[in-house]
Biopython code that builds the backbone (N, CA, C, O; Angstrom):
import numpy as np
from Bio.PDB.StructureBuilder import StructureBuilder

atoms = [
    (1, "MET", "N", (0.819, -1.326, -0.123)),
    (1, "MET", "CA", (0.007, -0.138, -0.068)),
    (1, "MET", "C", (0.772, 1.151, 0.049)),
    (1, "MET", "O", (1.590, 1.212, 0.967)),
    (2, "ARG", "N", (0.618, 2.282, -0.812)),
    (2, "ARG", "CA", (1.444, 3.341, -1.041)),
    (2, "ARG", "C", (0.717, 4.439, -0.126)),
    (2, "ARG", "O", (-0.490, 4.603, -0.305)),
    (3, "ARG", "N", (1.329, 5.137, 0.763)),
    (3, "ARG", "CA", (0.704, 6.102, 1.618)),
    (3, "ARG", "C", (0.487, 7.679, 0.798)),
    (3, "ARG", "O", (1.395, 8.251, 0.195)),
    (4, "GLU", "N", (-0.578, 8.071, 0.908)),
    (4, "GLU", "CA", (-0.613, 9.366, 0.581)),
    (4, "GLU", "C", (0.205, 10.470, 1.072)),
    (4, "GLU", "O", (0.396, 10.703, 2.265)),
    (5, "ILE", "N", (0.667, 11.120, 0.122)),
    (5, "ILE", "CA", (1.614, 12.164, 0.383)),
    (5, "ILE", "C", (0.928, 13.865, 0.476)),
    (5, "ILE", "O", (0.458, 14.287, -0.580)),
    (6, "ILE", "N", (0.889, 14.603, 1.448)),
    (6, "ILE", "CA", (0.274, 15.797, 1.467)),
    (6, "ILE", "C", (1.249, 17.103, 1.861)),
    (6, "ILE", "O", (1.922, 17.237, 2.883)),
    (7, "THR", "N", (1.128, 17.926, 0.849)),
    (7, "THR", "CA", (2.174, 19.060, 1.033)),
    (7, "THR", "C", (1.166, 20.143, 1.758)),
    (7, "THR", "O", (0.012, 20.384, 1.404)),
    (8, "LEU", "N", (1.937, 20.785, 2.944)),
    (8, "LEU", "CA", (1.314, 22.009, 3.717)),
    (8, "LEU", "C", (1.423, 23.006, 3.214)),
    (8, "LEU", "O", (2.567, 23.353, 2.917)),
    (9, "CYS", "N", (0.457, 23.768, 2.945)),
    (9, "CYS", "CA", (0.738, 24.957, 2.242)),
    (9, "CYS", "C", (-0.005, 26.202, 3.108)),
    (9, "CYS", "O", (-1.094, 25.957, 3.627)),
    (10, "GLY", "N", (0.560, 27.462, 3.249)),
    (10, "GLY", "CA", (0.224, 28.612, 3.735)),
    (10, "GLY", "C", (1.154, 29.492, 4.464)),
    (10, "GLY", "O", (2.365, 29.287, 4.374)),
    (11, "SER", "N", (0.711, 30.403, 5.138)),
    (11, "SER", "CA", (1.719, 31.287, 5.844)),
    (11, "SER", "C", (2.528, 30.619, 6.705)),
    (11, "SER", "O", (2.049, 29.767, 7.452)),
    (12, "THR", "N", (3.753, 30.896, 6.710)),
    (12, "THR", "CA", (4.530, 30.251, 8.041)),
    (12, "THR", "C", (4.286, 30.933, 9.507)),
    (12, "THR", "O", (4.820, 30.601, 10.565)),
    (13, "ARG", "N", (3.308, 32.004, 9.278)),
    (13, "ARG", "CA", (3.148, 32.588, 10.584)),
    (13, "ARG", "C", (2.308, 31.799, 11.410)),
    (13, "ARG", "O", (2.127, 32.044, 12.602)),
    (14, "PHE", "N", (1.779, 30.833, 10.779)),
    (14, "PHE", "CA", (0.743, 29.885, 11.329)),
    (14, "PHE", "C", (1.434, 28.624, 11.787)),
    (14, "PHE", "O", (0.853, 27.570, 11.528)),
    (15, "MET", "N", (2.631, 28.567, 12.452)),
    (15, "MET", "CA", (3.379, 27.358, 12.930)),
    (15, "MET", "C", (2.812, 26.402, 13.582)),
    (15, "MET", "O", (2.930, 25.212, 13.291)),
    (16, "ASN", "N", (2.000, 26.956, 14.727)),
    (16, "ASN", "CA", (1.466, 26.039, 15.725)),
    (16, "ASN", "C", (0.002, 25.179, 14.692)),
    (16, "ASN", "O", (-0.091, 23.952, 14.660)),
    (17, "GLU", "N", (-0.683, 25.818, 14.180)),
    (17, "GLU", "CA", (-1.573, 25.146, 13.163)),
    (17, "GLU", "C", (-0.986, 24.231, 11.901)),
    (17, "GLU", "O", (-1.709, 23.406, 11.343)),
    (18, "PHE", "N", (0.186, 24.423, 11.568)),
    (18, "PHE", "CA", (0.981, 23.620, 10.552)),
    (18, "PHE", "C", (1.172, 22.226, 11.375)),
    (18, "PHE", "O", (0.787, 21.120, 10.994)),
    (19, "LYS", "N", (1.869, 22.534, 12.619)),
    (19, "LYS", "CA", (2.133, 21.324, 13.452)),
    (19, "LYS", "C", (1.081, 20.540, 13.961)),
    (19, "LYS", "O", (1.311, 19.357, 14.213)),
    (20, "GLU", "N", (-0.200, 21.084, 14.177)),
    (20, "GLU", "CA", (-1.255, 20.180, 14.493)),
    (20, "GLU", "C", (-1.866, 19.581, 13.270)),
    (20, "GLU", "O", (-2.262, 18.420, 13.370)),
    (21, "VAL", "N", (-2.009, 20.243, 12.051)),
    (21, "VAL", "CA", (-2.463, 19.481, 11.024)),
    (21, "VAL", "C", (-1.471, 18.495, 10.655)),
    (21, "VAL", "O", (-1.905, 17.411, 10.265)),
    (22, "GLU", "N", (-0.045, 18.694, 10.714)),
    (22, "GLU", "CA", (0.876, 17.661, 10.509)),
    (22, "GLU", "C", (0.570, 16.215, 11.378)),
    (22, "GLU", "O", (0.487, 15.047, 10.997)),
    (23, "ARG", "N", (0.468, 16.729, 12.470)),
    (23, "ARG", "CA", (0.115, 15.478, 13.617)),
    (23, "ARG", "C", (-1.108, 14.751, 13.291)),
    (23, "ARG", "O", (-1.140, 13.526, 13.405)),
    (24, "VAL", "N", (-2.249, 15.510, 12.842)),
    (24, "VAL", "CA", (-3.531, 14.872, 12.493)),
    (24, "VAL", "C", (-3.323, 13.823, 11.125)),
    (24, "VAL", "O", (-3.691, 12.653, 11.024)),
    (25, "LEU", "N", (-2.608, 14.666, 10.131)),
    (25, "LEU", "CA", (-2.377, 13.682, 8.812)),
    (25, "LEU", "C", (-1.547, 12.528, 9.268)),
    (25, "LEU", "O", (-1.756, 11.414, 8.786)),
    (26, "THR", "N", (-0.746, 12.694, 10.045)),
    (26, "THR", "CA", (0.351, 11.375, 10.317)),
    (26, "THR", "C", (-0.708, 10.264, 11.072)),
    (26, "THR", "O", (-0.676, 9.083, 10.727)),
    (27, "PHE", "N", (-1.501, 10.665, 11.964)),
    (27, "PHE", "CA", (-2.501, 9.727, 12.762)),
    (27, "PHE", "C", (-3.299, 9.159, 11.676)),
    (27, "PHE", "O", (-3.733, 8.008, 11.702)),
    (28, "GLU", "N", (-3.506, 10.089, 10.608)),
    (28, "GLU", "CA", (-4.604, 9.325, 9.704)),
    (28, "GLU", "C", (-3.672, 8.343, 8.564)),
    (28, "GLU", "O", (-4.248, 7.755, 7.648)),
    (29, "GLY", "N", (-2.439, 8.277, 8.726)),
    (29, "GLY", "CA", (-1.554, 7.226, 8.206)),
    (29, "GLY", "C", (-1.064, 8.060, 6.721)),
    (29, "GLY", "O", (-0.598, 7.456, 5.755)),
    (30, "LYS", "N", (-1.265, 9.479, 6.768)),
    (30, "LYS", "CA", (-0.635, 10.190, 5.485)),
    (30, "LYS", "C", (0.833, 10.516, 5.709)),
    (30, "LYS", "O", (1.326, 10.252, 6.806)),
    (31, "ILE", "N", (1.498, 11.021, 4.837)),
    (31, "ILE", "CA", (2.841, 11.625, 4.851)),
    (31, "ILE", "C", (2.611, 13.175, 4.616)),
    (31, "ILE", "O", (2.356, 13.667, 3.517)),
    (32, "PRO", "N", (2.746, 13.921, 5.887)),
    (32, "PRO", "CA", (2.438, 15.384, 5.728)),
    (32, "PRO", "C", (4.084, 16.094, 5.310)),
    (32, "PRO", "O", (5.127, 15.914, 5.938)),
    (33, "LEU", "N", (3.936, 16.711, 4.383)),
    (33, "LEU", "CA", (5.439, 17.574, 4.064)),
    (33, "LEU", "C", (5.276, 19.182, 4.249)),
    (33, "LEU", "O", (5.001, 20.053, 3.424)),
    (34, "PRO", "N", (5.555, 19.247, 5.677)),
    (34, "PRO", "CA", (5.443, 20.686, 5.916)),
    (34, "PRO", "C", (6.585, 21.629, 5.627)),
    (34, "PRO", "O", (7.604, 21.281, 5.031)),
    (35, "PRO", "N", (6.332, 22.966, 6.130)),
    (35, "PRO", "CA", (7.563, 24.027, 5.620)),
    (35, "PRO", "C", (8.984, 23.401, 6.414)),
    (35, "PRO", "O", (8.991, 22.678, 7.410)),
    (36, "ALA", "N", (10.018, 23.851, 5.740)),
    (36, "ALA", "CA", (11.264, 23.377, 6.361)),
    (36, "ALA", "C", (11.690, 24.463, 7.438)),
    (36, "ALA", "O", (12.177, 24.048, 8.490)),
    (37, "ILE", "N", (11.530, 25.876, 7.233)),
    (37, "ILE", "CA", (11.461, 27.013, 7.921)),
    (37, "ILE", "C", (10.075, 27.556, 8.152)),
    (37, "ILE", "O", (9.226, 27.728, 7.278)),
    (38, "TYR", "N", (9.940, 27.829, 9.569)),
    (38, "TYR", "CA", (8.629, 28.889, 9.817)),
    (38, "TYR", "C", (9.340, 30.354, 9.859)),
    (38, "TYR", "O", (9.704, 30.849, 10.926)),
    (39, "GLY", "N", (9.483, 30.918, 8.766)),
    (39, "GLY", "CA", (10.226, 32.329, 8.927)),
    (39, "GLY", "C", (9.645, 33.163, 9.659)),
    (39, "GLY", "O", (10.173, 33.785, 10.580)),
    (40, "LYS", "N", (8.283, 33.252, 9.226)),
    (40, "LYS", "CA", (7.446, 34.188, 9.978)),
    (40, "LYS", "C", (7.129, 34.251, 11.388)),
    (40, "LYS", "O", (7.057, 35.235, 12.124)),
    (41, "ALA", "N", (6.935, 32.912, 11.650)),
    (41, "ALA", "CA", (6.897, 32.622, 12.967)),
    (41, "ALA", "C", (7.888, 32.770, 14.248)),
    (41, "ALA", "O", (7.650, 33.061, 15.420)),
    (42, "GLU", "N", (9.042, 32.469, 13.590)),
    (42, "GLU", "CA", (10.273, 32.418, 14.245)),
    (42, "GLU", "C", (11.095, 33.507, 14.001)),
    (42, "GLU", "O", (12.271, 33.540, 14.361)),
    (43, "LYS", "N", (10.335, 34.714, 13.196)),
    (43, "LYS", "CA", (11.255, 36.100, 12.696)),
    (43, "LYS", "C", (12.463, 35.741, 12.316)),
    (43, "LYS", "O", (13.438, 36.090, 12.982)),
    (44, "ILE", "N", (12.601, 34.941, 11.118)),
    (44, "ILE", "CA", (13.797, 34.727, 10.571)),
    (44, "ILE", "C", (13.959, 35.360, 9.132)),
    (44, "ILE", "O", (13.214, 35.149, 8.175)),
    (45, "GLU", "N", (14.896, 36.046, 9.156)),
    (45, "GLU", "CA", (15.288, 36.918, 8.004)),
    (45, "GLU", "C", (16.221, 36.189, 7.045)),
    (45, "GLU", "O", (17.269, 35.812, 7.571)),
    (46, "TYR", "N", (16.077, 35.925, 5.825)),
    (46, "TYR", "CA", (17.188, 35.444, 4.896)),
    (46, "TYR", "C", (17.198, 35.986, 3.755)),
    (46, "TYR", "O", (16.318, 36.742, 3.341)),
    (47, "SER", "N", (18.183, 35.650, 3.159)),
    (47, "SER", "CA", (18.486, 36.311, 1.704)),
    (47, "SER", "C", (17.437, 36.105, 0.569)),
    (47, "SER", "O", (16.528, 35.299, 0.769)),
    (48, "LYS", "N", (17.510, 36.789, -0.616)),
    (48, "LYS", "CA", (16.672, 36.472, -1.719)),
    (48, "LYS", "C", (16.923, 35.287, -2.154)),
    (48, "LYS", "O", (15.966, 34.571, -2.445)),
    (49, "GLY", "N", (18.173, 34.832, -2.294)),
    (49, "GLY", "CA", (18.514, 33.757, -2.693)),
    (49, "GLY", "C", (18.191, 32.572, -2.104)),
    (49, "GLY", "O", (18.039, 31.546, -2.766)),
    (50, "LEU", "N", (18.063, 32.623, -0.827)),
    (50, "LEU", "CA", (17.470, 31.428, 0.044)),
    (50, "LEU", "C", (16.007, 31.531, -0.037)),
    (50, "LEU", "O", (15.412, 30.464, -0.187)),
    (51, "ALA", "N", (15.336, 32.570, 0.030)),
    (51, "ALA", "CA", (13.894, 32.677, -0.326)),
    (51, "ALA", "C", (13.265, 31.801, -1.348)),
    (51, "ALA", "O", (12.339, 30.999, -1.229)),
    (52, "LYS", "N", (14.136, 32.211, -2.605)),
    (52, "LYS", "CA", (14.041, 31.531, -3.964)),
    (52, "LYS", "C", (13.915, 30.100, -3.735)),
    (52, "LYS", "O", (12.898, 29.428, -3.909)),
    (53, "ASN", "N", (15.344, 29.601, -3.223)),
    (53, "ASN", "CA", (15.457, 28.252, -3.063)),
    (53, "ASN", "C", (14.267, 27.394, -2.139)),
    (53, "ASN", "O", (13.848, 26.262, -2.383)),
    (54, "LEU", "N", (13.968, 28.067, -1.296)),
    (54, "LEU", "CA", (12.748, 27.509, -0.321)),
    (54, "LEU", "C", (11.388, 27.459, -1.133)),
    (54, "LEU", "O", (10.608, 26.517, -0.990)),
    (55, "PHE", "N", (11.144, 28.510, -1.986)),
    (55, "PHE", "CA", (10.053, 28.622, -2.873)),
    (55, "PHE", "C", (10.045, 27.444, -3.557)),
    (55, "PHE", "O", (9.145, 26.613, -3.440)),
    (56, "GLU", "N", (11.156, 27.305, -4.382)),
    (56, "GLU", "CA", (11.208, 26.016, -5.645)),
    (56, "GLU", "C", (11.345, 24.594, -4.632)),
    (56, "GLU", "O", (11.008, 23.520, -5.130)),
    (57, "LEU", "N", (11.782, 24.626, -3.394)),
    (57, "LEU", "CA", (11.670, 23.317, -2.759)),
    (57, "LEU", "C", (10.217, 23.112, -2.537)),
    (57, "LEU", "O", (9.744, 21.983, -2.662)),
    (58, "HIS", "N", (9.462, 24.150, -2.209)),
    (58, "HIS", "CA", (8.184, 23.985, -1.963)),
    (58, "HIS", "C", (7.217, 23.380, -3.075)),
    (58, "HIS", "O", (6.272, 22.597, -2.979)),
    (59, "LEU", "N", (7.868, 24.108, -4.305)),
    (59, "LEU", "CA", (7.027, 23.625, -5.434)),
    (59, "LEU", "C", (7.319, 22.088, -5.809)),
    (59, "LEU", "O", (6.578, 21.258, -6.336)),
    (60, "ASP", "N", (8.511, 21.999, -5.408)),
    (60, "ASP", "CA", (8.768, 20.236, -5.653)),
    (60, "ASP", "C", (8.088, 19.408, -4.868)),
    (60, "ASP", "O", (7.736, 18.315, -5.313)),
    (61, "LYS", "N", (7.751, 19.847, -3.393)),
    (61, "LYS", "CA", (7.063, 19.080, -2.585)),
    (61, "LYS", "C", (5.700, 18.894, -3.177)),
    (61, "LYS", "O", (5.142, 17.797, -3.195)),
    (62, "ILE", "N", (5.127, 20.095, -3.705)),
    (62, "ILE", "CA", (3.828, 19.875, -4.276)),
    (62, "ILE", "C", (4.025, 18.932, -5.449)),
    (62, "ILE", "O", (3.378, 17.886, -5.394)),
    (63, "ARG", "N", (4.720, 19.105, -6.380)),
    (63, "ARG", "CA", (4.897, 18.328, -7.573)),
    (63, "ARG", "C", (5.037, 16.781, -7.099)),
    (63, "ARG", "O", (4.654, 15.944, -7.917)),
    (64, "ILE", "N", (5.493, 16.368, -5.991)),
    (64, "ILE", "CA", (5.621, 14.975, -5.725)),
    (64, "ILE", "C", (4.291, 14.381, -4.999)),
    (64, "ILE", "O", (3.915, 13.210, -5.048)),
    (65, "SER", "N", (3.686, 15.426, -4.337)),
    (65, "SER", "CA", (2.465, 15.015, -3.570)),
    (65, "SER", "C", (1.409, 14.658, -4.206)),
    (65, "SER", "O", (1.355, 14.964, -5.397)),
    (66, "ASP", "N", (0.345, 13.958, -3.632)),
    (66, "ASP", "CA", (-1.099, 13.640, -4.185)),
    (66, "ASP", "C", (-1.803, 14.705, -3.916)),
    (66, "ASP", "O", (-2.672, 14.875, -4.771)),
    (67, "GLY", "N", (-1.800, 15.528, -3.058)),
    (67, "GLY", "CA", (-2.569, 16.611, -3.068)),
    (67, "GLY", "C", (-2.011, 17.665, -1.907)),
    (67, "GLY", "O", (-0.998, 17.304, -1.309)),
    (68, "ILE", "N", (-2.557, 18.841, -1.578)),
    (68, "ILE", "CA", (-2.159, 19.846, -0.786)),
    (68, "ILE", "C", (-3.292, 20.106, 0.299)),
    (68, "ILE", "O", (-4.468, 19.847, 0.045)),
    (69, "PHE", "N", (-2.912, 20.596, 1.437)),
    (69, "PHE", "CA", (-3.758, 21.072, 2.516)),
    (69, "PHE", "C", (-3.333, 22.509, 2.816)),
    (69, "PHE", "O", (-2.161, 22.768, 3.088)),
    (70, "VAL", "N", (-4.391, 23.545, 2.762)),
    (70, "VAL", "CA", (-3.992, 24.863, 2.829)),
    (70, "VAL", "C", (-4.291, 25.343, 4.281)),
    (70, "VAL", "O", (-5.483, 25.365, 4.590)),
    (71, "ILE", "N", (-3.488, 25.684, 5.103)),
    (71, "ILE", "CA", (-3.552, 26.159, 6.201)),
    (71, "ILE", "C", (-3.878, 27.700, 6.414)),
    (71, "ILE", "O", (-3.939, 28.167, 7.552)),
]
sb = StructureBuilder()
sb.init_structure("model")
sb.init_model(0)
sb.init_chain("A")
sb.init_seg("    ")
for serial, (resi, resn, name, xyz) in enumerate(atoms, 1):
    if name == "N":
        sb.init_residue(resn, " ", resi, " ")
    sb.init_atom(name, np.array(xyz, "f"), 0.0, 1.0, " ", f" {name:<3s}", serial, name[0])
structure = sb.get_structure()
């Protein structure tokens, strides 16, 4: 059986909500792909280059997913 892969999408200021949805999806036997960095929630500033790389990584997660969950 192949497990369903779900990419979590939304503003990283909602870190707690992301973590709760990640937990629920995991309990349901799904594979959630959350953000790697919660820049807004953790008040992390990063370069334009890193921002571009993170955005591209997010798009790659969506491409390999069976669906998305918007928070």
